[in-house]
matplotlib code that plots the C-alpha trace (Angstrom):
import matplotlib.pyplot as plt

x = [118.1, 119.7, 122.9, 123.4, 120.3, 116.3, 114.0, 112.2, 108.7, 107.7, 107.3, 109.9, 106.3, 103.4, 100.4, 97.6, 94.5, 92.5, 89.3, 88.4, 84.5, 82.7, 79.0, 76.1, 78.2, 81.4, 83.1, 85.3, 85.1, 88.1, 88.8, 91.4, 94.2, 94.0, 96.9, 98.8, 99.1, 101.7, 100.8, 98.6, 95.9, 96.6, 94.2, 93.7, 91.3, 89.8, 91.0, 93.4, 96.1, 95.4, 95.6, 98.1, 96.1, 93.7, 92.1, 93.0, 89.8, 88.0, 90.4, 89.1, 85.3, 86.7, 88.8, 85.8, 83.3, 85.8, 86.1, 83.2, 80.7, 79.6, 79.0, 80.5, 80.3, 83.7, 82.4, 82.2, 85.8, 88.4, 91.6, 93.1, 96.7, 99.4, 101.7, 105.3, 106.2, 109.9, 111.3, 111.6, 108.3, 107.7, 104.5, 102.5, 99.2, 96.9, 94.2, 90.2, 87.7, 84.3, 80.9, 78.4, 75.4, 76.5, 74.4, 75.2, 78.5, 79.4, 83.0, 83.2, 86.9, 86.1, 88.0, 86.7, 85.8, 83.9, 83.0, 85.2, 85.5, 88.4, 89.8, 88.9, 90.3, 93.7, 94.2, 93.2, 96.7, 96.9, 99.8, 102.3, 101.2, 97.2, 98.5, 100.0, 97.5, 95.3, 97.0, 97.5, 93.1, 93.5, 95.5, 93.1, 90.2, 91.9]
y = [115.9, 114.9, 111.4, 112.0, 109.9, 110.9, 108.3, 107.3, 107.8, 104.3, 101.4, 98.6, 96.3, 95.6, 94.9, 93.0, 91.9, 88.7, 87.2, 84.0, 84.3, 80.8, 79.9, 78.3, 75.0, 76.3, 75.6, 78.6, 80.6, 80.7, 81.5, 80.9, 83.9, 84.5, 82.9, 86.4, 86.6, 86.4, 82.8, 82.1, 79.5, 78.7, 79.0, 81.8, 83.7, 86.6, 89.7, 92.7, 94.9, 97.6, 101.3, 104.0, 105.4, 103.0, 101.3, 97.0, 96.2, 98.8, 97.9, 94.4, 95.6, 97.2, 94.7, 91.5, 94.0, 94.6, 90.7, 89.4, 91.3, 91.2, 93.6, 93.0, 94.6, 96.6, 95.4, 91.6, 90.9, 89.3, 89.8, 87.1, 85.8, 87.0, 85.1, 86.9, 86.1, 87.1, 88.0, 90.7, 92.4, 91.1, 90.7, 91.0, 89.3, 89.9, 87.3, 88.2, 85.5, 86.4, 84.4, 87.3, 85.3, 87.1, 87.7, 85.2, 85.5, 86.6, 86.3, 90.3, 89.5, 86.4, 84.2, 80.2, 80.7, 77.9, 76.5, 74.3, 72.5, 73.8, 70.2, 70.2, 73.9, 71.8, 69.8, 72.8, 74.0, 76.5, 80.3, 79.9, 82.4, 81.2, 77.6, 79.2, 80.6, 77.9, 75.9, 78.3, 78.5, 74.7, 74.6, 77.2, 74.9, 71.9]
z = [115.4, 118.2, 118.7, 115.1, 113.8, 111.9, 112.6, 108.8, 109.0, 106.7, 108.9, 108.0, 108.5, 107.6, 109.4, 107.8, 109.9, 109.4, 110.6, 111.8, 111.5, 112.7, 112.0, 114.3, 113.3, 114.7, 111.1, 109.9, 106.6, 104.5, 101.1, 98.5, 97.6, 93.3, 91.9, 90.7, 94.2, 97.1, 98.0, 94.9, 94.8, 99.1, 101.1, 104.0, 106.5, 105.3, 105.4, 103.9, 105.1, 107.8, 106.0, 107.4, 110.1, 110.4, 113.7, 113.0, 113.6, 111.5, 108.8, 109.1, 109.0, 105.5, 104.5, 104.7, 103.5, 100.4, 100.1, 100.8, 101.4, 104.6, 106.8, 110.7, 114.3, 115.0, 118.8, 118.3, 117.0, 118.9, 118.7, 119.4, 118.1, 115.7, 113.2, 111.5, 107.8, 107.3, 104.1, 100.8, 103.6, 107.0, 107.7, 110.7, 110.8, 113.4, 114.0, 115.1, 115.9, 115.8, 115.8, 114.2, 112.1, 108.7, 105.1, 102.6, 101.9, 97.7, 96.7, 95.0, 94.0, 92.7, 94.8, 96.4, 99.4, 102.2, 105.4, 107.4, 110.1, 111.8, 111.8, 107.7, 107.6, 108.8, 105.4, 102.7, 101.5, 103.8, 103.0, 106.2, 108.6, 108.0, 108.8, 112.0, 113.2, 113.0, 114.6, 117.6, 118.0, 117.5, 120.3, 122.3, 121.9, 123.2]

ax = plt.figure().add_subplot(projection="3d")
ax.plot(x, y, z, "-o")
ax.set_aspect("equal")
plt.show()
C-alpha cells in the first residue's frame, strides 16, 4: 500500500458487447429481451456480458452462438460505436458490425428476433443504449 489507499480488483463498470449483423438486403438483426430481465420486452442488438479475462470480440462470438446459434468469424467483426448507462450498474455497451453470412438464426433462449431495415428498427421499442447505438449507426451511414 502506497499513499494510503488500495485498488480494488472488482471493476466499477460492466462491459457488454452487441452486434449489428447486416444481411444481403442491409437489414439488421434485432432481438427482443426476455420480459423478466432488465429492460424486459424491449428490442436490442444481440450480445451479452464480457466475462472476466475475455476479449470483447470473442465474448461476442460466444454470446451470439449461445443465444442465436450463429457461428461468427471474430476477424470479421468491426468495432463501431459504444454507449454508456449509468445507474445501479454502470454498463458500457460496445457495438460491433458485420456483414457475415450466417446460417439459420435460432432463438435458443426463446426470444423474438427479426431482420429490420435500419429505419424500421428505429420504430421498435428499443432499450435506451440500443437506441443510442442505432442513431450513431444511421448518422455514420448518411
